[in-house]
VOGU-3710 file (C-alpha; in Angstrom, 3 decimals, decimal comma):
1> xxxxxxxxxx> -42,087/-56,301/105,358  -42,023/-56,409/101,545  -42,128/-53,256/99,451  -43,699/-52,945/96,985  -46,371/-55,634/97,293  -45,601/-57,065/93,852  -42,012/-57,882/94,888  -42,875/-61,583/95,024  -43,889/-61,439/91,363  -40,846/-59,382/90,363
11> xxxxxxxxxx> -38,395/-61,847/91,916  -40,224/-65,007/90,797  -41,361/-66,095/94,270  -44,974/-66,474/93,104  -43,810/-68,849/90,362  -41,845/-70,849/92,938  -45,021/-71,287/94,995  -46,909/-72,506/91,929  -44,217/-75,109/91,280  -44,402/-76,299/94,899
21> xxxxxxxxxx> -48,183/-76,657/94,596  -47,748/-79,175/91,771  -46,189/-81,561/94,307  -49,124/-81,385/96,762  -51,448/-84,373/97,091  -54,396/-82,478/98,544  -56,255/-79,203/98,271  -55,380/-78,568/101,923  -51,663/-78,725/101,090  -52,121/-76,389/98,116
31> xxxxxxxxxx> -53,978/-73,935/100,336  -51,038/-73,950/102,759  -48,623/-73,240/99,904  -50,763/-70,250/98,915  -50,316/-68,955/102,467  -46,484/-69,117/102,378  -45,106/-65,738/103,428  -41,697/-64,203/104,009  -41,072/-64,275/107,775  -38,595/-62,461/109,988
41> xxxxxxxxxx> -38,875/-64,635/113,119  -35,522/-66,410/113,369  -36,757/-69,452/115,346  -39,729/-69,971/113,055  -37,560/-69,762/109,930  -35,128/-72,354/111,301  -37,961/-74,675/112,306  -39,538/-74,622/108,824  -36,145/-75,052/107,128  -35,264/-77,999/109,357
51> xxxxxxxxxx> -38,611/-79,655/108,644  -38,093/-79,358/104,878  -34,495/-80,567/105,170  -35,490/-83,606/107,260  -38,258/-84,553/104,831  -35,768/-84,211/101,950  -33,428/-86,625/103,783  -36,304/-89,108/104,099  -37,086/-88,883/100,380  -33,440/-89,256/99,379
61> xxxxxxxxxx> -31,957/-91,601/101,985  -34,716/-93,420/103,908  -37,617/-95,772/103,263  -40,673/-94,107/101,671  -43,071/-92,449/104,088  -46,387/-94,430/104,068  -48,526/-91,622/102,638  -51,355/-93,071/100,551  -54,566/-91,110/101,142  -55,183/-87,421/101,774
71> xxxxxxxxxx> -58,794/-86,300/102,252  -60,291/-83,147/103,707  -61,407/-84,661/107,012  -61,739/-81,178/108,506  -64,955/-80,546/106,566  -66,191/-84,041/107,485  -65,441/-83,454/111,168  -67,299/-80,148/111,066  -70,261/-81,898/109,446  -70,237/-84,648/112,097
81> xxxxxxxxxx> -70,159/-81,994/114,791  -73,719/-80,909/113,942  -76,343/-82,734/116,021  -78,612/-84,910/113,873  -76,291/-84,858/110,833  -74,644/-88,026/109,541  -71,774/-88,903/107,239  -72,300/-90,943/104,082  -70,600/-94,245/103,315  -68,061/-92,472/101,070
91> xxxxxxxxxx> -67,334/-89,870/103,739  -66,740/-92,522/106,399  -64,408/-94,276/103,942  -62,416/-91,029/103,537  -62,115/-90,664/107,325  -61,082/-94,322/107,608  -58,402/-94,056/104,880  -57,013/-90,782/106,200  -56,688/-92,125/109,744  -54,867/-95,218/108,460
101> xxxxxxxxxx> -52,361/-92,872/106,801  -52,011/-90,805/110,002  -51,353/-93,861/112,184  -48,896/-95,341/109,651  -46,937/-92,053/109,554  -46,807/-91,797/113,354  -45,625/-95,406/113,521  -42,951/-94,655/110,908  -41,491/-91,836/113,004  -41,821/-93,797/116,261
111> xxxxxxxxxx> -39,546/-96,448/114,739  -36,997/-93,672/114,042  -37,402/-91,785/117,291  -34,988/-88,871/117,570  -33,839/-89,104/113,957  -36,206/-86,406/112,627  -36,948/-84,196/115,663  -38,516/-81,287/113,771  -40,971/-83,522/111,895  -41,760/-85,472/115,069
121> xxxxxxxxxx> -42,780/-82,166/116,659  -45,692/-82,002/114,168  -47,527/-84,796/115,997  -46,031/-84,434/119,472  -48,580/-85,455/122,143  -51,008/-86,551/119,398  -52,573/-89,880/120,505  -53,289/-92,832/118,201  -57,002/-93,405/118,799  -57,625/-96,687/117,004
131> xxxxxxxxxx> -61,124/-96,941/118,504  -62,288/-94,597/115,721  -61,103/-96,988/113,013  -62,566/-99,997/114,826  -65,978/-98,350/115,002  -65,875/-97,447/111,293  -64,537/-100,904/110,296  -67,531/-102,539/111,991  -69,852/-100,712/109,577  -67,836/-99,807/106,418
141> xxxxxxxxxx> -65,773/-102,345/104,439  -62,419/-101,717/102,708  -64,177/-100,688/99,488  -66,135/-97,948/101,223  -69,491/-99,795/101,189  -71,679/-100,525/104,184  -71,353/-104,082/105,438  -74,460/-106,292/104,892  -74,248/-107,370/108,540  -73,827/-103,863/109,978
151> xxxxxxxxxx> -77,083/-104,571/111,911  -79,443/-107,545/112,302  -82,274/-105,624/110,642  -80,095/-104,689/107,651  -79,016/-108,295/107,278  -82,670/-109,484/107,225  -83,701/-106,798/104,742  -80,775/-107,616/102,446  -81,669/-111,303/102,527  -85,319/-110,454/101,747
161> xxxxxxxxxx> -84,298/-108,331/98,752  -82,100/-111,122/97,393  -84,907/-113,689/97,749  -87,501/-111,414/96,081  -85,119/-110,561/93,226  -84,451/-114,240/92,656  -88,189/-115,026/92,547  -88,893/-112,068/90,220  -86,150/-113,161/87,881  -87,455/-116,718/87,765
171> xxxxxxxxxx> -90,984/-115,505/86,987  -89,963/-113,074/84,242  -87,695/-115,699/82,647  -90,707/-118,043/82,395  -92,915/-115,358/80,842  -90,143/-114,281/78,413  -89,560/-117,863/77,348  -93,304/-118,379/76,715  -93,675/-115,079/74,780  -90,623/-115,917/72,662
181> xxxxxxxxxx> -92,065/-119,325/71,853  -95,307/-117,639/70,689  -93,321/-115,186/68,520  -94,503/-112,109/70,416  -91,062/-110,712/71,371  -88,906/-108,341/69,368  -85,234/-108,991/68,724  -83,191/-108,672/71,897  -83,268/-109,854/75,475  -84,667/-108,705/78,787
191> xxxxxxxxxx> -83,997/-105,044/79,436  -84,369/-102,532/82,280  -86,742/-99,564/82,061  -87,347/-97,169/84,998  -85,441/-99,583/87,213  -87,746/-102,484/86,295  -86,860/-105,613/84,303  -89,059/-105,645/81,149  -89,760/-107,852/78,134  -89,418/-106,278/74,626
201> xxxxxxxxxx> -92,625/-107,080/72,649  -93,645/-106,222/69,120  -96,209/-103,397/69,310  -98,939/-105,475/67,601  -98,623/-108,096/70,373  -98,795/-105,775/73,361  -102,419/-106,804/74,138  -101,496/-110,464/74,207  -99,443/-110,130/77,432  -100,899/-108,662/80,626
211> xxxxxxxxxx> -98,611/-106,170/82,332  -97,465/-102,562/82,689  -95,961/-100,768/79,688  -92,938/-98,745/80,824  -91,552/-97,512/77,515  -91,500/-97,935/73,739  -88,814/-97,656/71,091  -88,306/-94,479/69,073  -89,899/-96,122/66,030  -92,907/-97,298/68,070
221> xxxxxxxxxx> -92,503/-100,870/66,837  -91,269/-102,223/70,203  -92,825/-101,798/73,634  -91,294/-102,748/76,978  -93,755/-104,523/79,307  -93,345/-105,547/82,911  -95,478/-108,757/83,244  -98,367/-108,730/85,710  -96,958/-111,763/87,572  -93,669/-109,889/88,245
231> xxxxxxxxxx> -95,174/-106,460/88,989  -96,105/-107,218/92,597  -92,729/-108,846/93,266  -90,869/-105,810/91,895  -92,991/-103,539/94,091  -92,028/-105,653/97,067  -88,347/-105,333/96,107  -88,730/-101,554/95,786  -90,345/-101,367/99,247  -87,526/-103,468/100,725
241> xxxxxxxxxx> -84,910/-101,185/99,112  -86,540/-98,117/100,677  -86,567/-99,945/103,979  -82,881/-100,847/103,509  -82,026/-97,214/102,803  -83,807/-96,100/105,999  -81,880/-98,708/107,970  -78,557/-97,557/106,458  -79,332/-93,943/107,426  -80,135/-95,146/110,937
251> xxxxxxxxxx> -76,805/-97,039/111,129  -74,773/-94,100/109,724  -76,471/-91,684/112,122  -75,619/-93,912/115,067  -72,002/-94,219/113,863  -71,759/-90,439/113,430  -73,043/-89,973/116,978  -70,315/-92,327/118,220  -67,647/-90,319/116,382  -68,869/-86,910/117,501
261> xxxxxxxxxx> -66,779/-86,865/120,731  -63,654/-87,444/118,602  -64,206/-84,341/116,409  -61,373/-82,263/118,067  -58,984/-85,191/117,578  -60,063/-85,576/113,944  -59,286/-81,902/113,406  -55,805/-82,471/114,864  -55,295/-85,416/112,515  -56,383/-83,183/109,643
271> xxxxxxxxxx> -53,797/-80,588/110,659  -51,056/-83,236/110,679  -51,993/-84,514/107,210  -52,074/-80,992/105,826  -48,658/-80,100/107,277  -47,133/-83,355/106,034  -48,434/-82,730/102,519  -47,103/-79,173/102,680  -43,623/-80,111/103,952  -43,426/-83,022/101,493
281> xxxxxxxxxx> -44,139/-80,661/98,578  -41,383/-78,278/99,755  -38,922/-81,177/100,021  -39,767/-82,475/96,535  -39,249/-78,994/95,081  -35,906/-78,788/96,903  -34,846/-82,025/95,197  -35,866/-80,567/91,823  -33,556/-77,577/92,300  -30,753/-79,428/94,188
291> xxxxxxxxxx> -31,766/-77,385/97,212  -29,805/-77,393/100,461  -30,204/-75,800/103,866  -27,804/-72,888/104,429  -26,428/-71,905/107,803  -29,038/-69,550/109,242  -27,893/-66,711/111,504  -29,891/-64,068/113,308  -28,013/-61,191/111,624  -28,527/-58,999/108,574
301> xxxxxxxxxx> -25,989/-60,744/106,344  -25,697/-63,374/103,639  -23,048/-65,387/101,846  -23,992/-67,374/98,771  -21,612/-70,069/97,543  -22,214/-71,538/94,079  -25,781/-70,222/94,122  -28,063/-70,627/91,111  -31,398/-69,069/90,225  -33,887/-71,960/90,791
311> xxxxxxxxxx> -36,293/-71,029/87,980  -33,476/-70,470/85,479  -31,958/-73,751/86,609  -35,192/-75,694/85,964  -35,533/-74,127/82,505  -31,915/-74,920/81,663  -32,367/-78,523/82,780  -34,964/-79,017/80,057  -32,439/-77,721/77,507  -29,494/-79,649/79,060
321> xxxxxxxxxx> -27,730/-76,387/79,913  -25,859/-75,450/83,079  -26,384/-72,266/85,117  -23,160/-70,411/85,957  -22,976/-70,318/89,797  -22,944/-67,079/91,761  -20,661/-66,283/94,708  -21,393/-63,127/96,691  -21,199/-61,876/100,255  -23,079/-59,032/101,965
331> xxxxxxxxxx> -22,283/-58,230/105,593  -21,091/-55,422/107,873  -17,891/-54,964/105,845  -19,484/-55,090/102,383  -22,971/-53,712/102,891  -23,911/-52,731/99,337  -22,575/-54,330/96,163  -22,685/-52,125/93,053  -22,769/-54,428/90,008  -21,780/-53,061/86,608
341> xxxxxxxxxx> -20,943/-54,590/83,247  -22,324/-54,993/79,742  -25,987/-55,349/78,826  -27,201/-58,957/78,724  -24,224/-59,820/80,925  -26,329/-61,234/83,773  -26,487/-58,271/86,198  -30,249/-58,463/86,725  -30,252/-62,270/87,007  -27,482/-62,006/89,581
351> xxxxxxxxxx> -29,495/-59,551/91,685  -32,733/-61,519/91,286  -30,921/-64,676/92,410  -29,848/-62,947/95,619  -33,359/-61,591/96,248  -35,259/-64,792/95,430  -32,977/-67,065/97,482  -33,173/-64,735/100,480  -36,946/-64,611/100,135  -37,081/-68,421/99,946
361> xxxxxxxxxx> -34,958/-68,846/103,066  -37,151/-66,477/105,061  -40,186/-68,430/103,816  -38,727/-71,711/105,112  -37,672/-73,109/101,715  -34,381/-74,827/100,884  -32,294/-72,970/98,319  -30,153/-73,877/95,307  -26,793/-72,934/96,851  -23,670/-74,867/97,775
371> xxxxxxxxxx> -22,141/-75,893/101,083  -20,838/-72,971/103,117  -23,723/-70,648/102,254  -24,969/-68,446/105,083  -28,296/-66,662/105,222  -29,319/-64,077/107,763  -32,697/-62,581/108,594  -33,751/-59,214/107,195  -36,702/-57,389/108,725  -37,479/-55,574/105,455
381> xxxxxxxxxx> -36,985/-56,372/101,782  -37,253/-53,429/99,362  -37,215/-54,116/95,620  -37,042/-51,800/92,596  -36,999/-53,925/89,447  -38,618/-53,200/86,107  -40,937/-50,494/84,875  -43,740/-49,517/87,281  -45,136/-46,545/85,410  -48,844/-45,972/86,086
391> xxxxxxxxxx> -51,317/-44,174/83,836  -53,946/-44,189/86,605  -51,569/-42,574/89,106  -50,079/-40,277/86,449  -46,583/-41,663/87,171  -43,842/-41,878/84,564  -41,157/-44,568/84,749  -38,709/-42,229/86,474  -41,396/-40,873/88,823  -42,213/-44,429/89,869
401> xxxxxxxxxx> -38,524/-45,073/90,572  -38,225/-41,847/92,594  -41,337/-42,759/94,581  -39,692/-46,010/95,582  -36,400/-44,279/96,400  -38,320/-41,931/98,710  -39,728/-44,911/100,638  -36,351/-46,641/100,680  -34,574/-43,644/102,164  -37,311/-42,994/104,749
411> xxxxxxxxxx> -38,046/-46,583/105,851  -34,784/-48,527/105,377  -32,409/-49,353/108,235  -29,545/-51,695/109,090  -31,837/-54,744/108,895  -33,145/-53,936/105,418  -32,144/-55,668/102,183  -32,537/-53,464/99,092  -32,394/-54,610/95,472  -32,332/-51,883/92,802
421> xxxxxxxxxx> -32,000/-52,660/89,102  -30,571/-50,058/86,687  -30,126/-47,527/89,471  -30,806/-43,925/88,410  -32,081/-44,591/84,882  -35,204/-43,105/83,343  -34,100/-39,485/83,101  -31,210/-37,321/81,893  -28,002/-39,151/82,987  -26,452/-35,763/83,809
431> xxxxxxxxxx> -28,976/-35,420/86,646  -30,038/-39,009/87,248  -26,481/-40,047/88,142  -25,984/-37,490/90,956  -29,464/-38,208/92,388  -28,709/-41,928/92,406  -25,357/-41,270/94,079  -27,030/-39,151/96,762  -29,615/-41,893/97,443  -26,850/-44,508/97,617
441> xxxxxxxxxx> -24,882/-42,374/100,059  -27,955/-41,926/102,249  -28,691/-45,655/102,259  -25,083/-46,456/103,092  -25,176/-43,970/105,949  -28,114/-45,954/107,384  -26,011/-49,146/107,029  -28,553/-50,684/104,685  -27,600/-53,994/103,002  -28,239/-54,768/99,372
451> xxxxxxxxxx> -27,255/-54,919/95,732  -27,732/-52,435/92,905  -26,958/-52,623/89,196  -25,882/-49,641/87,137  -24,066/-48,313/84,065  -23,299/-44,928/85,641  -19,576/-44,172/86,006  -20,121/-41,797/88,935  -21,646/-44,659/90,982  -18,684/-46,915/90,161
461> xxxxxxxxxx> -16,258/-44,183/91,259  -18,310/-43,477/94,399  -18,316/-47,180/95,330  -14,553/-47,456/94,822  -13,707/-44,947/97,605  -16,687/-45,321/99,966  -16,464/-47,608/102,988  -19,214/-50,250/103,101  -19,844/-50,158/99,338  -18,033/-52,518/96,981
471> xxxxxxxxxx> -17,812/-52,584/93,205  -18,489/-55,794/91,322  -18,694/-56,651/87,655  -20,058/-59,338/85,386  -17,086/-60,768/83,519  -16,946/-60,349/79,771  -14,742/-62,040/77,169  -13,469/-58,971/75,364  -11,844/-61,122/72,676  -14,927/-63,093/71,632
481> xxxxxxxxxx> -17,239/-60,306/72,843  -19,354/-62,730/74,864  -20,603/-62,433/78,465  -19,299/-65,075/80,919  -22,090/-64,575/83,513  -19,526/-64,697/86,345  -19,731/-62,117/89,145  -16,347/-60,785/90,228  -16,343/-58,629/93,351  -13,731/-55,925/93,819
491> xxxxxxxxxx> -13,740/-53,902/90,643  -16,251/-52,160/88,375  -16,987/-53,390/84,868  -17,133/-51,656/81,537  -20,407/-51,479/79,642  -18,544/-52,376/76,410  -20,981/-50,134/74,553  -18,731/-49,427/71,556  -17,371/-52,987/71,404  -20,850/-54,530/71,406
501> xxxxxxxxxx> -22,090/-51,993/68,845  -19,164/-52,872/66,594  -19,845/-56,618/66,961  -23,524/-56,108/66,080  -22,407/-54,333/62,894  -23,071/-50,651/63,460  -21,277/-48,760/60,651  -17,733/-47,687/61,548  -18,357/-44,054/60,585  -21,270/-43,934/63,039
511> xxxxxxxxxx> -19,088/-45,479/65,753  -16,315/-42,956/65,127  -18,812/-40,124/65,261  -20,158/-41,462/68,560  -16,667/-41,817/70,055  -15,889/-38,193/69,161  -18,980/-37,080/71,034  -17,905/-38,833/74,251  -15,895/-36,680/76,623  -12,190/-37,406/77,053
521> xxxxxxxxxx> -12,701/-38,135/80,759  -15,389/-40,705/80,100  -13,232/-42,374/77,426  -10,389/-42,543/79,912  -12,601/-44,146/82,593  -13,997/-46,756/80,199  -10,551/-47,570/78,784  -9,225/-47,878/82,337  -11,984/-50,344/83,213  -11,199/-52,502/80,191
531> xxxxxxxxxx> -7,477/-52,438/81,059  -8,261/-53,285/84,684  -10,284/-56,268/83,563  -7,435/-57,506/81,385  -4,901/-57,048/84,194  -7,235/-58,782/86,619  -7,337/-61,766/84,324  -3,530/-61,881/84,124  -3,285/-61,663/87,918  -5,770/-64,471/88,271
541> xxxxxxxxxx> -3,764/-66,656/85,866  -0,576/-65,951/87,827  -2,369/-66,702/91,066  -3,500/-70,084/89,768  0,037/-70,827/88,578  1,559/-69,833/91,928  -0,961/-71,916/93,850  -0,088/-74,908/91,671  3,631/-74,403/92,302  3,021/-73,929/96,026
551> xxxxxxxxxx> 1,141/-77,219/96,162  4,063/-78,964/94,475  6,547/-77,374/96,906  4,433/-78,394/99,894  4,217/-81,915/98,530  7,995/-82,130/98,076  8,636/-80,732/101,578  6,257/-83,266/103,114  7,932/-86,085/101,184  11,364/-84,857/102,240
561> xxxxxxxxxx> 10,368/-84,819/105,915  8,912/-88,294/105,590  12,074/-89,681/103,959  14,309/-87,959/106,513  12,320/-89,518/109,352  12,508/-92,910/107,687  16,283/-92,672/107,165  16,879/-91,704/110,798  14,860/-94,644/111,998  16,521/-96,985/109,475
571> xxxxxxxxxx> 19,985/-95,811/110,530  19,313/-96,736/114,161  18,055/-100,178/113,145  21,111/-100,828/110,952  23,528/-99,878/113,742  21,656/-102,082/116,211  21,678/-105,042/113,787  25,420/-104,567/113,077  26,246/-104,591/116,792  24,233/-107,752/117,344
581> xxxxxxxxxx> 25,920/-109,482/114,402  29,425/-108,481/115,583  28,603/-109,780/119,046  27,519/-113,133/117,595  30,686/-113,384/115,469  32,936/-112,829/118,517  30,983/-115,327/120,599  31,266/-117,941/117,820  35,030/-117,304/117,537  35,533/-117,786/121,287
591> xxxxxxxxxx> 33,606/-121,037/121,173  35,732/-122,214/118,248  39,001/-121,495/120,123  37,767/-123,290/123,229  36,686/-126,329/121,201  40,067/-126,460/119,410  42,006/-126,379/122,698  39,798/-129,114/124,077  40,419/-131,331/121,014  44,209/-130,768/121,225
601> xxxxxxxxxx> 44,202/-131,869/124,842  42,082/-134,903/124,118  44,448/-135,946/121,264  47,400/-135,801/123,690  49,284/-133,217/121,611  49,646/-135,344/118,452  51,600/-133,107/116,032  49,663/-133,956/112,912  46,317/-133,551/114,600  47,388/-130,306/116,246
611> xxxxxxxxxx> 48,563/-128,935/112,911  45,242/-129,760/111,216  43,247/-128,227/114,057  45,328/-125,028/113,958  44,830/-124,689/110,183  41,088/-125,178/110,592  40,998/-122,639/113,418  42,931/-120,040/111,387  40,581/-120,483/108,422  37,457/-119,990/110,559
621> xxxxxxxxxx> 38,939/-116,977/112,336  39,890/-115,437/108,994  36,315/-115,904/107,764  34,818/-114,331/110,912  37,291/-111,440/110,686  36,080/-110,685/107,166  32,451/-110,783/108,372  33,260/-108,518/111,285  35,011/-106,010/109,041  32,043/-106,116/106,699
631> xxxxxxxxxx> 29,725/-105,323/109,583  31,813/-102,429/110,816  32,510/-101,126/107,295  29,583/-102,165/105,054  30,384/-102,574/101,376  29,039/-99,663/99,346  25,794/-100,462/97,597  26,059/-101,200/93,928  25,175/-98,044/92,030  21,777/-98,203/90,332
641> xxxxxxxxxx> 20,546/-96,107/87,426  17,348/-95,848/85,283  17,159/-98,714/82,816  18,851/-101,277/85,102  17,085/-104,579/85,733  16,555/-105,420/89,404  14,943/-108,113/91,537  13,048/-107,557/94,775  14,998/-109,306/97,551  11,886/-110,529/99,344
651> xxxxxxxxxx> 10,382/-112,116/96,198  11,322/-113,365/92,742  9,694/-110,359/91,053  11,864/-108,739/88,362  11,428/-105,293/86,822  13,193/-102,354/85,211  14,118/-99,101/86,978  12,190/-96,067/85,703  13,368/-93,440/88,154  15,457/-93,021/91,351
661> xxxxxxxxxx> 13,963/-90,712/93,989  16,343/-90,402/96,950  16,113/-93,747/98,798  13,215/-94,955/96,641  13,264/-96,824/93,321  10,348/-96,590/90,840  10,166/-99,971/89,081  8,163/-101,009/85,995  6,845/-104,573/86,255  4,980/-105,248/83,026
671> xxxxxxxxxx> 2,019/-102,796/82,910  2,376/-102,013/86,618  4,501/-99,482/88,482  5,717/-99,885/92,043  7,965/-98,006/94,447  10,440/-99,888/96,642  13,238/-98,925/98,994  16,689/-99,157/97,449  17,804/-101,750/100,002  14,952/-104,090/98,947
681> xxxxxxxxxx> 16,300/-104,500/95,386  19,415/-106,049/93,898  20,766/-105,541/90,412  20,560/-108,446/87,971  21,937/-108,890/84,474  19,627/-108,362/81,528  20,310/-111,903/80,313  18,963/-113,280/83,601  15,580/-111,650/82,967  13,051/-113,857/81,085
691> xxxxxxxxxx> 12,315/-112,651/77,538  8,551/-112,363/78,114  9,155/-110,059/81,140  11,523/-107,877/79,086  9,026/-107,556/76,202  6,105/-106,712/78,528  8,106/-104,115/80,435  10,125/-102,421/77,698  6,928/-101,624/75,779  5,641/-99,651/78,747
701> xxxxxxxxxx> 8,778/-97,949/80,096  9,713/-96,392/76,786  6,944/-93,807/77,078  7,732/-92,629/80,610  9,891/-89,713/79,535  7,203/-88,613/77,083  4,234/-89,068/79,446  1,852/-86,089/79,354  -0,805/-85,532/82,069  -3,159/-84,041/79,453
711> xxxxxxxxxx> -5,850/-85,719/77,353  -8,272/-84,475/74,679  -11,527/-86,483/74,502  -13,561/-84,109/72,347  -15,699/-85,969/69,821  -15,300/-89,312/71,623  -18,201/-91,418/72,846  -18,725/-91,195/76,603  -17,652/-94,801/77,234  -14,441/-94,443/75,173
721> xxxxxxxxxx> -13,621/-91,117/76,809  -14,010/-92,561/80,328  -11,812/-95,584/79,482  -9,042/-93,340/78,103  -9,254/-91,040/81,145  -9,096/-94,017/83,516  -5,877/-95,287/81,876  -4,326/-91,807/82,082  -5,346/-91,507/85,761  -3,775/-94,893/86,605
731> xxxxxxxxxx> -0,460/-93,904/85,017  -0,478/-90,464/86,651  -1,066/-91,983/90,105  1,764/-94,520/89,638  4,158/-91,830/88,430  3,255/-89,436/91,225  1,759/-86,631/89,094  -0,226/-84,021/91,029  -2,865/-83,119/88,433  -4,393/-83,920/85,051
741> xxxxxxxxxx> -5,855/-81,720/82,328  -8,914/-83,074/80,514  -10,143/-81,245/77,391  -13,768/-82,278/76,801  -15,289/-79,209/75,154  -18,444/-77,363/76,108  -21,300/-78,516/73,889  -24,352/-79,308/76,030  -22,159/-80,031/79,059  -23,163/-83,718/79,156
751> xxxxxxxxxx> -19,654/-85,153/78,615  -18,252/-82,792/81,268  -20,913/-83,895/83,745  -20,349/-87,630/83,083  -16,551/-87,272/83,423  -16,821/-85,434/86,743  -19,336/-87,897/88,163  -17,070/-90,780/87,091  -13,915/-89,288/88,673  -15,650/-88,557/92,003
761> xxxxxxxxxx> -15,608/-92,269/92,848  -11,771/-92,313/93,015  -10,473/-91,475/96,477  -7,173/-90,359/94,895  -9,033/-87,409/93,298  -8,940/-84,396/95,619  -11,004/-81,896/93,615  -11,896/-80,711/90,122  -11,909/-77,193/88,723  -12,757/-75,467/85,449
771> xxxxxxxxxx> -10,036/-73,841/83,397  -9,970/-70,044/83,520  -12,788/-68,568/81,450  -10,409/-66,960/78,953  -8,580/-70,259/78,328  -11,471/-72,603/77,774  -13,631/-72,220/80,883  -15,925/-75,161/81,540  -14,707/-76,853/78,351  -11,591/-77,989/80,275
781> xxxxxx> -11,422/-79,719/83,660  -8,354/-79,768/85,931  -8,209/-82,864/88,167  -6,072/-82,440/91,297  -4,793/-85,654/92,901  -4,199/-86,214/96,588
//
C-alpha cells in the first residue's frame, strides 16, 4: 500500500519507469512497464528480481539473445479467431517473424538448460509448433509478399498478367514510335495516368491518334492518350488483376482457417515475447545504473551499502561527476533514523534514495547499491515529501502535513516504512517541534521503520535517548563550509545556520543581533553539536591510524611465526645432515686404516714403505678429524651487513645487500630486488664484482633509505601518471611496503577512476580507499597491498 498516491512521483519512481520504457522494443513491453507496481509478495518479488538479474548476466557475460522482431501478434490472433476473417500478407509476415524469434529464443535457453532457471520458467511447457511457420512459408515469402505459386490458379493468373503486360507494352511502343516520327508527341516519354500507360501528345494533334484521353497538362498544351490498340489489352490486364486479388483473398482466407486452431498457442507466444521485452528493458536499465540484486529477506528491514540515487547518478554521468555513496541500516535495533544537518547538505536526497531503492526492489527492479546490501519487504510505504497544500481542499501546507501524520499514526505498523522530510515544519517551531516529537514517539511505539529529516533540536535530543531511534547527520566541512554529502549514523548534526549565513555574506552586525536573540540553551546545544562533529572526526582519524598500525603488527606477527617455523625445520635438517656427514667421515677413516694395514702386510714390513704409509695415514686422519670437528662445531657464518656484495651460492648472480631481516637478506640486483635466505649467499669482495654490475646496482640502492610510498600525479597526463604509479608499486612490493598514497586531485574524477581501474588488475593490491574527507577526501587514494 502506498500513501499518498503521488508517492511514486515524489520519489522519482515514475521517472524510472519512463527510462525503462525507452529500452522496450514493442508497445506490448511499454504497456507492461506502465503496469509495474510496488508488490509485497515475497516470492513474487524474488522471482522478478531473479529474472532481471539473469537477463543482465546474459547481456553482460553471454552471447546475445536472438531477439530480432517484436510484433503485436495478440491482436492478429484475435482477428484470426473470428470466423470468415483473414489476415493480410503483412500480418502473416508479422506472425511469421515473431514466431521465428520465439523459437530462436527457446532454442537459445535449451542450449543453456539450467543456467537461467527463472527465465526458462517463462516458456516452461510451451511447445515449439513449427507447423505454423511451415504453413505460412508455403504462402508468404521472406519479404512478406505472397508467393506467385501459392496456388495453381494464382500462378496461371500471374502468368496471364505478365503476358498481357508484355503485349500492351509492345503495342504502345510501336504507336509511340510512329507518333514521334510524325512529330505529334510532346517532349517526354511514356507516362502513367490513372494506372494506364499513356502517350504525351501536343493538344493540336490529339485528333490524329485514336484513343482515350486520360489527362492533360496544367497549361493545356499536352494531353495524355491511351491508344485504341492498347485500350482493350489494358482492360484485360485490369480484369486479370482483379481476378488475382480475389484469388489472393481466397488463399489468405484458407491459410487463416488453417491457423485458427493455433490461436491459443499464438497468444502464449505473444505473452512470452512481451515478457522477454519487459525483462530485457529492466536489465538494460540496471546496466545503465550499475544495478545489482540485493539479498532479499521476508522481514521489515533494509541495509544499503554504497547505495546511490539512480536518477542523480544518470544525471551526474552526463557531467562526469560521481555520486557520494550512502550507507544506512534500518532494522529491529535501529527502527527510525533521524537525519539532521545543514541545508543543501543532502538530507532529502539521502531519504529519497532509501525510498526509491526500496520501491524499486519491491517492484522487481535491480538497484544501484553495492555487494552486501539487504532489502526486506514492507507491507506499507508512507511518504511525506514536499508541499501538498490544496486550494480546492482548503488545506495549508501545515494542514496537509498534519493530515498525513494522522494517517501515519492510525494506519502504520511494524511492517510500514515511513519517509518524512522536514518533520514538523510549516508552523510555529515552539509548537511544531513538540507535535512532531509526539508523532515520532507514537510511531516508534508501533515499531514503525523509516527515516525522517529535521532541524528541530528537540527531535535530535529525543532520538539520542529513545530506544529504536537513532540520530544521523550529513557531514559538513566546517573549515571550508561545504557539505560532504556523507551520512554518518550515531550523532545529530548542526544546521550551521550562522556559519552558512556568514559565508554567504550576511552583515556581521545582523549576525550578532541574531545570535543575541537565540537562547543560551539553544546556543549551547548547537555549539555542542559542532564540537561533537569535530571530535568525531578526530576519533575517526585515530581509528584509521590504529587500524593501519594493527595491520602492520599482524603482518609482523605472521612473518615471525613463519620464520620461526622455517628455522625449526631447518635446524632439524642441519642436525640430520651433520650426523650423516660425520658417519661417512668415520667410515672412510676405518676403510683407510684397514687398507694401510693390508698394504703393510703385503710389503712384508719394509721399513721405508711402512714409514711412508704411516705418514700418509696420519695426514688423512688429521684431515678427517678437522672435517669432523667442523661438522660438530660449525664455523660461525661470516657477518653480513647492508652494503656488502654477495653471490648466490646456487648461481653466479651477484648483488648488493639492501637490508637484513632476521634470516633473510634483501639483495639489489641491478633494477631488481630479491629476498634470499642468509645461508644461500656468500660474501665477495667489491673488486670481484664486474664494473657494469656495480654501476647498475649502486644507482638503484642509493635511494632505498629515502624511498617514500607516496606519489603526487596531479596535472599529469593519464598515461604518464599510470607509468609513474606502476614504478612506485613495483618498488613498494619489492621492499615489502604495506600501502601507498596516491594524490590525484578531485577535478572531474576521471584520473581517480582510471587509476583505480588500472590498479585493480594487480593481484598484490588488496583494496583502495579514499582519504578522510577533511584531509583530501576522494582527491587522495590509499592503496593497501596484500
